[in-house]
C-alpha positions as CSV (number, residue, x, y, z in Angstrom):
1,M,0.7,264.1,79.0
2,G,3.1,261.2,79.2
3,D,6.1,263.4,79.9
4,R,4.1,265.4,82.5
5,D,3.0,262.2,84.3
6,K,6.6,261.0,84.2
7,G,7.9,264.2,85.7
8,V,5.2,264.1,88.5
9,S,6.2,260.5,89.2
10,E,9.9,261.4,89.4
11,K,9.1,264.3,91.8
12,T,7.0,262.1,94.0
13,G,9.7,259.5,94.1
14,H,12.3,262.1,95.1
15,A,10.0,263.5,97.7
16,Q,9.5,260.0,99.2
17,K,13.3,259.4,99.2
18,D,13.8,262.7,101.0
19,W,11.1,261.9,103.5
20,I,12.6,258.5,104.2
21,R,16.1,260.0,104.5
22,E,14.9,262.6,106.9
23,K,13.1,260.0,109.1
24,Y,16.3,257.9,109.1
25,H,18.4,260.8,110.3
26,Q,15.8,261.6,113.0
27,H,15.9,258.0,114.1
28,K,19.7,258.0,114.3
29,K,19.7,261.3,116.2
30,T,17.1,260.0,118.7
31,K,19.1,256.8,119.1
32,R,22.4,258.8,119.8
33,R,20.6,261.0,122.2
34,M,19.2,258.0,124.1
35,S,22.7,256.4,124.2
36,R,24.2,259.6,125.7
37,L,21.3,259.8,128.2
38,V,21.8,256.2,129.3
39,L,25.6,256.6,129.6
40,S,25.2,259.8,131.6
41,T,22.7,258.2,133.9
42,Q,25.0,255.2,134.4
43,L,28.0,257.5,135.3
44,L,25.9,259.6,137.6
45,L,24.6,256.5,139.4
46,L,28.2,255.1,139.7
47,I,29.5,258.5,141.1
48,A,26.6,258.7,143.5
49,L,27.2,255.1,144.8
50,I,30.9,255.8,145.2
51,G,30.2,259.1,147.0
52,L,27.7,257.5,149.3
53,W,30.2,254.7,150.1
54,E,32.9,257.2,150.8
55,L,30.6,259.3,153.0
56,A,29.4,256.2,154.9
57,G,33.0,255.2,155.6
58,R,34.2,258.7,156.6
59,L,31.2,259.3,159.0
60,R,31.5,255.7,160.4
61,W,28.0,254.8,159.3
62,V,29.5,251.4,158.4
63,D,32.4,249.4,159.9
64,V,35.4,250.6,157.9
65,L,37.3,247.5,159.0
66,I,34.9,245.4,156.9
67,F,33.6,247.8,154.2
68,S,36.5,250.2,153.9
69,Y,35.8,253.2,151.6
70,P,36.7,254.2,148.0
71,S,39.7,256.5,148.7
72,K,41.3,253.8,150.9
73,V,40.7,251.2,148.2
74,G,42.2,253.5,145.6
75,R,45.3,254.0,147.7
76,Q,45.7,250.3,148.1
77,I,45.5,249.7,144.3
78,L,47.9,252.6,143.6
79,K,50.4,251.3,146.2
80,D,50.3,247.8,144.8
81,A,50.6,249.1,141.2
82,L,53.6,251.3,142.0
83,N,55.5,248.7,144.0
84,G,54.9,246.1,141.3
85,E,53.0,243.6,143.6
86,L,49.8,243.9,141.6
87,W,51.0,243.1,138.1
88,P,52.0,239.4,138.5
89,H,48.6,238.6,140.1
90,L,46.7,240.6,137.4
91,A,48.7,239.0,134.5
92,M,48.1,235.5,135.8
93,T,44.4,235.9,136.3
94,V,43.9,237.6,132.9
95,G,45.9,234.9,131.2
96,E,43.9,232.1,132.8
97,T,40.7,233.9,132.0
98,A,41.7,234.4,128.3
99,V,42.7,230.8,127.9
100,G,39.6,229.5,129.6
101,F,37.4,231.9,127.6
102,L,38.9,231.1,124.2
103,L,39.1,227.3,124.7
104,G,35.7,227.1,126.3
105,T,34.1,228.9,123.3
106,L,36.0,226.8,120.8
107,L,35.5,223.4,122.4
108,G,31.8,224.2,123.3
109,T,31.1,225.2,119.7
110,L,32.8,222.1,118.3
111,L,30.9,219.8,120.8
112,A,27.6,221.5,119.8
113,V,28.4,220.8,116.1
114,L,29.2,217.2,116.9
115,I,26.0,216.7,118.8
116,W,23.9,218.3,116.1
117,W,25.7,216.2,113.4
118,S,24.8,213.0,115.2
119,P,21.2,212.7,116.5
120,F,22.1,209.4,118.1
121,L,25.0,211.1,120.0
122,S,22.6,214.0,121.0
123,R,20.2,211.6,122.6
124,V,22.9,209.8,124.4
125,L,24.6,212.9,125.8
126,D,21.6,214.9,126.6
127,P,21.0,213.7,130.2
128,Y,24.7,213.8,131.0
129,M,25.0,217.4,129.9
130,V,21.9,218.3,132.0
131,V,23.4,216.6,135.0
132,F,26.9,218.1,134.5
133,N,25.5,221.6,134.0
134,S,23.5,221.4,137.3
135,M,26.6,220.2,139.3
136,P,28.3,222.8,141.5
137,K,31.6,223.4,139.8
138,V,33.3,224.2,143.2
139,A,32.7,220.6,144.2
140,L,34.6,219.5,141.1
141,G,37.6,221.7,141.9
142,P,39.3,219.2,144.3
143,I,39.0,216.5,141.7
144,F,40.7,218.7,139.1
145,I,43.4,219.5,141.6
146,V,44.1,215.8,142.2
147,L,44.1,215.1,138.4
148,F,46.0,218.0,137.1
149,G,48.0,219.3,140.1
150,A,47.7,222.6,142.0
151,G,48.4,225.2,139.3
152,F,47.5,226.8,136.0
153,T,46.1,223.7,134.4
154,A,43.6,222.9,137.2
155,I,42.3,226.5,137.2
156,V,41.8,226.4,133.4
157,V,40.1,223.1,133.6
158,T,37.8,224.5,136.3
159,T,37.0,227.3,134.0
160,L,36.3,225.0,131.1
161,S,33.9,223.0,133.2
162,I,31.7,226.1,133.2
163,T,32.3,227.7,129.8
164,V,32.2,224.5,127.7
165,I,28.8,223.2,128.8
166,V,27.2,226.7,128.6
167,T,28.5,227.2,125.1
168,T,27.5,223.8,124.0
169,L,23.9,224.2,125.3
170,V,23.4,227.7,123.9
171,V,24.9,227.0,120.4
172,Y,23.2,223.6,120.1
173,N,19.8,225.2,120.9
174,S,20.5,227.8,118.3
175,F,21.2,225.0,115.7
176,T,17.9,223.3,116.5
177,E,15.9,226.5,116.3
178,V,16.9,227.3,112.7
179,D,13.9,227.6,110.3
180,K,13.0,224.1,109.2
181,N,11.9,225.4,105.8
182,L,15.5,226.3,105.0
183,V,16.5,222.7,105.7
184,K,13.7,221.3,103.6
185,V,14.7,223.5,100.6
186,I,18.3,222.3,100.7
187,R,17.1,218.6,101.0
188,T,14.7,219.2,98.1
189,F,17.7,220.2,95.9
190,G,19.6,217.1,96.9
191,G,21.8,218.6,99.6
192,N,23.4,216.4,102.2
193,R,23.9,217.1,106.0
194,R,27.1,219.0,105.3
195,D,25.3,221.3,102.9
196,I,22.5,221.8,105.4
197,F,25.1,222.8,108.1
198,T,27.2,225.1,105.9
199,K,24.4,226.8,104.0
200,A,21.6,227.0,106.6
201,I,22.5,226.0,110.2
202,L,25.8,227.8,110.6
203,P,24.9,231.1,108.9
204,A,21.6,231.3,110.8
205,S,23.3,230.5,114.1
206,F,26.3,232.8,113.7
207,P,24.7,235.7,115.7
208,A,24.0,233.3,118.6
209,I,27.6,231.9,118.5
210,V,29.0,235.4,118.6
211,S,26.6,236.4,121.4
212,T,27.8,233.4,123.4
213,L,31.2,235.2,123.7
214,K,29.5,237.8,125.9
215,V,28.2,235.1,128.2
216,N,31.5,233.3,128.3
217,V,33.4,236.4,129.5
218,G,31.5,236.3,132.8
219,M,31.6,232.6,133.0
220,A,35.3,232.5,132.5
221,W,35.9,235.0,135.2
222,V,33.8,233.0,137.6
223,G,35.6,229.8,136.8
224,V,39.1,231.4,137.2
225,I,38.3,233.0,140.5
226,V,36.7,229.8,141.9
227,G,39.8,227.9,140.8
228,E,42.2,230.5,142.4
229,F,40.2,230.3,145.6
230,L,40.9,226.6,145.8
231,V,44.5,226.2,144.6
232,A,46.3,229.4,143.5
233,K,49.3,230.9,145.0
234,I,49.2,233.9,142.7
235,G,46.3,235.8,141.1
236,L,43.5,238.1,142.0
237,G,41.5,235.2,143.5
238,Y,44.5,234.4,145.7
239,L,44.6,238.0,146.9
240,I,41.0,237.9,147.9
241,V,41.6,234.7,150.0
242,Y,44.8,236.1,151.5
243,G,43.0,239.4,152.4
244,F,40.3,237.4,154.3
245,Q,43.0,235.3,156.0
246,V,44.8,238.4,157.3
247,F,41.6,240.4,157.9
248,N,42.6,243.0,155.3
249,F,39.2,243.8,153.7
250,T,40.7,246.8,151.8
251,L,42.8,244.3,149.9
252,V,39.8,242.1,149.3
253,L,37.7,245.1,148.0
254,S,40.6,246.4,145.9
255,S,40.9,243.0,144.2
256,L,37.2,243.0,143.5
257,V,37.3,246.4,142.0
258,I,40.2,245.4,139.7
259,I,38.3,242.3,138.6
260,A,35.2,244.4,137.9
261,V,37.2,246.9,135.8
262,V,39.1,244.3,133.8
263,A,36.1,242.1,133.3
264,T,34.1,245.1,132.0
265,G,36.9,246.0,129.6
266,M,36.9,242.4,128.3
267,Y,33.2,242.5,127.9
268,Q,33.2,245.8,126.0
269,L,36.0,244.3,123.7
270,V,33.7,241.4,123.0
271,V,30.7,243.7,122.3
272,Y,32.9,245.7,119.9
273,L,34.0,242.4,118.2
274,E,30.3,241.3,118.0
275,R,29.3,244.6,116.4
276,K,32.1,244.3,113.8
277,L,31.3,240.7,112.9
278,L,27.5,241.2,112.7
279,K,27.7,244.6,111.0
280,D,27.3,243.4,107.4
281,R,25.0,240.5,108.2
């Protein structure tokens, strides 16, 4: 009887494992099907919008002087790419964005750690961070230009004025929302503030820190374009301003399309990095 019960138990266990494995594969298949459906819908929507825009321009439903149309914008991008005029502007803007993005994330995270480490400093800086976060960064641009000159540094500082404060607030809030019981356990075993941070706060907040990268991609682009509006003589932001000045809205729209494409590429790169970093957690 014992051997029979053991055999029945083993068969039941194998059957349960097979059932779980089957359900898991079904879930993965459903998830992949949903992802393909979402992607297909996104592409169809994009194609439909582009087609409608092209049709509206061709049939003069809209003023083509202002709104242009996709084929005209595409020819503008191709012409600028082939004659080499596009690449210096694109390289400058992407470089400024990358520097502002990386420095903003690093400095914002370090500032959040410093504020968490010192409750006194947190209480002192809290109202200043709230006020600075609410200030329009465009208004600070002229100050940065006077301080750092009209060029790369002023644009990067304008970007940092956006990315640093956003990163600091998001990361610091993730620090304060960590389960208090984890902190109590470490203190019970004689851990100091460093132990609390390295063994509880930082590991628990790591997903939030990585997710901040996605937020900072958009914020960095906003900061760079705003800075280029104010001061640049090269860059995609400069092309937008120049296009408005000479009433060439095709140039304006082509610059916006390039910004959208490159920003999307950077965002997807960050999403890929996030997936890799959080895969084993």
